[in-house]
Structure formats: structure tokens, C-alpha cells
N, C-alpha and C positions, 0 to 999 in steps of 0.2 A: 787708734781703730781700733775697738776692743774683741777680739771674738770667742764668746764662753766655749767652743765647742773644740778649741784648741789648746790644751793641756800644756803644760810644761814642768818639768819640776827640778830644771836647771836654775837654781837661785844666785846663781854668778852669773846670771846674763843679765844685759842691762830691760832687756825687754820683758821680764819676768815681773808679773806684777803678781805679788803678795804670796809670792811661789807655787800659785796653781795654773795661770791666765798669761797668754804670750800672747803678748801687743805689736808685735812686731806687723809690719804693713805685707810680707811677704815671707814663706818660709822656704829655705832649702835642706832636701833632708839627703842626705850622703850613704853612699855604700863603701864599705872596704874591703873587699875580695870582688874578683870577677863575677863567680857565680855565688848567688846569694841563695841561701835558701833559710837561712832562721832570721833571730832580731838581733843576736850577736853579730850580723854579719851588717847591720845596717845601725844610724841614729834613728830610727825609726821605732819607737817603742810599741807600736800598734803594727807592725810589719806582718804580713801573711801571706807564706809566698803561693805563686799560682799555681793550679792542676796538681 
């Protein structure tokens, strides 16, 4: 299943289609710190902190 709204630039991933679209059935986004306030603290390139 291809979702053109889910973009991906991780070309090493098996679910990456032509270095731009994610073809995975589901997506897991992770945080790297207990208190997340920036993109760098997550694996989400579109992260925006609440409030």
C-alpha cells in the first residue's frame, strides 16, 4: 500500500520507494529524550512541539 502523504528520505529502508515515499503498512515514530521540544529529539522530521 502506497501513501503519497508519507514522505521518507531514508534510502536504506526496504519500505522506501524511489527515495521519497514510505510503503510500510504502519509507521513508528520515536523520541530520544523524556522531554521533547525539538525535531532533533525525535525521529519525526515534521515534529512541532505542543503549546
